[in-house]
Every structure is written in structure tokens, then in C-alpha cells.
N, C-alpha and C positions, 0 to 999 in steps of 0.2 A: 604532497597530491598535487600532478601536473592537473592543470584546464584541460579541458573537453568540450570546445565550443558546439560542436554539433551531436551530440549524444540527448536522448530523450525515454521516455518510458518504455519499455517493451512489453508491460501489459496494460489491462483497463481493469480499474479496481472503482468500487463504490467509495464517494469521497477522494477521484483522486484532485491532483491540484492543480495541474498541468496546464490548465486555461485559465489558472485563477493564480497564477504566480506573479503575474507583471504587475498584479493588486496587491498579494502579499509580500511582494519586494521592498516596497517603499517604508515597510515596517521592520526589516528587519535592523540588527541591533548596528549603530554605525563602526565598533570595533573591529566586524568582521572585515570591511574593504581594509581596514586599517593592518588587516592583520595581526590583531592584539588577540584575538579567537582562536585557540588552532586544533580543537576538540570538535566536531560535532556529534550529536549523538539523535536516532530516531527513531522511540520506541514502537511505533504503529505506522510499521514502512509501506504497508499497502505498493501501490506502486510505482512509491520512491520517486514521488515525479518533483518531491521539494528539494529534495538530493541531488536528483541529477539536471536540475535548473542552476542548483547556487553550485556547481562544481564546474559549472561553463565559466565561470567570472572568478570562484575562491579559492584558495587551497587549504586544508587542512592538514595538520599532522596526523592526527587520530581520528578516524569516524567507525561510530557502533551503530548498527541498523540491527533491529529487531522486532521482530511481530508475534504473536502468541500463535498463529497461525503456520503450524507445520509443513504445511502444503505449500505457504506462499516462498517457506524459507527454505525448503528444500529447493525449489526452481533459482532460486537466487543460489545457491550452492553451487547448482552442479553448472551453472552458468558461471561464474566463479573458477572453476575446478576442471570442465570438461565441456567448451563451448564447442568444441570441434564436432565430437560424437552426439552431441543434444541436436546441431545443424540438421546433421545426416538423418537423424531420426524423423526429424520433422519436414524434411525434405522428404523420405519414404511414406510418411503421414500424408503429406499433401498430395505426393504423385496418385498414390492409391484413390483418396477422395475424389480429384478431378476426372479421374474416368468415371465417375460413377454418375447416374439419370439424379436428377434434380430429389425424387423420391426413394432413391439409393442411398444419395450423402444423409437423408432424415436419420434414415435407419442406421447406417456407417455411425452416424451419433451417438443416436443411443446406444448401439453397442459399446462403442467406445468409455461410452460415460459408465454404464454397466461393470465393465471390466476394471475402469478407474477406482470405481467405487469399493468393488472386489475386492481389488489388489492390495489395497491400503494394509489387509490386513499381516501381509507377507513385508511390509518394509518396517525394517528399523529405522526410527527416526533420529534415533541417539547416533548413530554409527553410519558414515558415509560409505555408499557402497555403490558397483558398478548399475545396481537394481532400480539406483536414485536419476539414471539418465533417462529411460525409456520412458517413467512416471511424471519425469518435468515436460518432457516433450508433448505427453497426453494433455497433463495441465493445461501446457500453453494452445493447442489446441483446440480444447473446451473454449477456453478465454475468448478465444477468436470465431467461434461459431456457436456459442451459444447466445440466447438471446439478452440482447444491450451488454454485454460483455462483460454481465453479472454475475461475480463469485460469491456462491450462497449454499451451505451447507444445512441439513436440517438437523436436529437434534441427534439424531445417529453419525452425524459425521459424513450423513453420503450428501455428494455434490447433487444438486437437485433441477437446476436452472434447465430449461426447455432450449430447444434447439429454434437458433435464430434464422434461419434462412440464409447463412449466410455461405453461398452456393460458392464464392472464388475468394477467399480469406486472405489479405498478406497475412500469415503467418508471421514470421519476422521479416526484419533487415538485415542483411548480413554484416555492412561495414560497424552498423551500428550495437550489433549484438557483440562483436569481437571488443569495440572501445568499451562496452559496459562489463564483460570480461575483465578487459586488462584495470579498470578501476576499481572490479569487487577484489580482485589479487590484495589488495590494498588497503580493504578495511574488513572491519571483526563483524561476521555475519551470525546472529544467532537466534535461537529458537526461545522465545522469553517472556514471562510477562513483565511487563513493563516496571514494574517495581523492583526485579531482581536489576536491572538495566540502571535503573534511577536513584539507585540505593548511593552510591558514591560517585557523584560526578565532577571531575574539577572545578576548578572555580575559570579557569579560562577555558569555557565551554557555551554553544551554544545546543540547546533543547527544543527540536521541534516535534512539536504533538498534536496527534489528528486522530485524536481518539473516535469510537463511533459515538456520533452523533445523540447528542441527547430528545429522544422523542419529544415531538413539539406536536403530535396530533393523537387522536384515539389511537389510531390505528399504526400508530410508527412505533417501533420497538429498538432497545439498543442491540438485540442479539439475531437481528435478520440474516446475518452473512458469516458467521461463527457459528460452532457448534455448544463454544464453550459461553459464547453469549456476553455480556457485557452489559451489568445492572446499575443499580444504586450504590451497591455497595462497592463497588470498581470503580465509579467514577468521584466515590469519599475518598476511597484509595486515593485517588489522583489528585482530587483534592489539597489531601494531605501530603503528598508528596511535591505539591508546586509552592508549601508554605516552604518545606526544607530546601530546594533550591534556591526561592530568594532567600533566605536566610544565608544561606552559602553563599550566596555572589556570584550566581549561575545565572544566568541569562536566558529566557526561553521565550517560546511561539505557542499559543495554543488555539484552533480552531476549532468552533463550535457550534452548534444550531441557534438561533434567534426565532424570537417572537414578541411580539408586541405587549407593553406593561408585563414584561417577564421577572418577576421576583426571585428567581431563579439566579438571574443574573447580578442580581445587588449581591444576595445573599454571597455569593459564591467568589465574586470577582471584583466589587466594590473597591479594594486594596491595590488592583491592579490595573492598567490601563487598558481601555476598551475603544476597539474602532471596530467599523462596519466593512463590509465588502458585498458585494452583488454577487448571486453564482446561481448558474441554472440548475433546476430539479430534474436532472437527466436520469435518475432509478425511478420516474413513475412511467406506468405499465401503459397510460394512455398520455398521448405524445402533446396533447392540448392544455394537459396538467403541467408540462415541462415548464413550470416559468419562472423568472428571477424571482430571487429569495434572497435575503438579508441573513449571511452568517458573520458570528462574532471574531474579531482577533483580540486574543487576549497578550500582551506584553508583559511584563517587571521592570522594561526600562524607560 
């Protein structure tokens, strides 16, 4: 796969790693730069920040990108297949939006959110169609105009993030979207549970894992951002898969939350290498609580 030095993520996402990649980069396996790792797997795709940063400087023969969130993968698939049509609809949405007063822009947002939630019942997520294109445009628009760039679903599957008072949002960067499209044409993009993706990974692969973070406070939950959630049983399944990857000689890196005197880290990760990075807690609704916190980086090499 060709290197793309100017590419960057097109979505904001909870836990996105774009601003943390410089810290993560030092923990990448040296075999990547040597060209000895030819396959890349990322089963919790989100904004794809690690992937997009990696391909600025590395090449892979095979890339598998996946997420269980069908709305997210729908957008990636549309960019892969119909980026120009997607851009046209985004331009139409932005043109209509910018002509409105601030109060009407807020109403426009909530009307679009309602339509977006209702129309999901008419989408076949298992078969690509032209109906995916306007839905992808709506999702990008909501992502750029909602509060804090957050994607969150309730248990019914409704996108329920309030308006973010973004009255003149940059919905996309044209050249970047075309670059992303050209890259995604060379990748495998799947709506899938992580276990299905990691079941049979070739040895000459690197797997990056950024699952929903383990709760470290009484108010935090695994499942704030997707209707199906991510619970303790899912986390145990993931830990089991790490053992299999390790036994098969597959190199992996995993990020997760951390708190002081955390017995969980020793229980599940003591057999691997444990490092720490500093991250801003950007998802808090209270600005003065968005402090730097420690996160762990787990590697098996």
C-alpha cells in the first residue's frame, strides 16, 4: 500500500488517538519499519487515527478495518465506493445550513437528527446501496455539528447527542477525502464483532486494539457510545483473544484506561509489557475536568 503523508482522520470519535499517536509511535514493533509485518488489523476502528497515521510512513499488503458500529462502517464504505457523490450531498447540506439563522440552525440539526434516527429502519446494513450515501452524509454532518464531536447511541439505537452550537462547521477537506477514498479502496472494511476479525490472524501481522475503555469511576460505563455496549464479558473475550494472538506469534498493541493501585492491570496484563501515556480527558462535559490522565499501552513484544 502506498504511503500518504498528508492524510488525517475525517471524523471526531470518543477516544480517538490522533493527538496521541506521537506517544504511541515509540511503542510500535520495530518489525513494521523493517517491512517484516505485512498485514494490519484494527477491529475497533473509530476515527481510524492510528491507521491513518501509520500509513503516512508504512506500507502493508493487507489491511482489515472493522467495527461493530454499523453506522460508522457505513460511512467508511461510502467513502471507499462513492466519495464524490457523498461530497455533493455534504455540500448541499452545508449550503442549506449556512443560510439559516443561529436558532434555525439548531432546529435544522434536531430535525436532521430525528430523520437520521427514523431512516435507519429503512437501511439494509448488510448490502451496499445508494441509500447509504445520504445516510453517510447525514452522519458526518451530525458529527461535525453535535456537542463535542461525540457519537453516542441510546439503548434503542437512537443517536442522541445534543446540538453543539457549531454554526459554521468544516464538514470535510476535499483533498483529504479523496486520499482516504483511494486508501480505503485497498482495504477490507467490515461490520463485525472483534472476535470474528481476530479469530485467524496471520503471524506476520500487527493488531492495534482500542476497545471501549474500562470504567474507572462510578459514573463511567463501557457502553456509553454504542447501543450494544461493551461489558465485562466482552472484555473477557478480548483478553482470551490476546492470549491466542500471543501464542500464535502475532504482535499486538492495546490501549485502555488506568487508575492507581489497579489490580485489574496486574490480573490481565502482567504477562505483557505495560507502558503509560498521558491523554486529555476530552469527553467530559465540564471543561475544567478535562485533565490529563494516564492510559496504559499493552504490547506483547
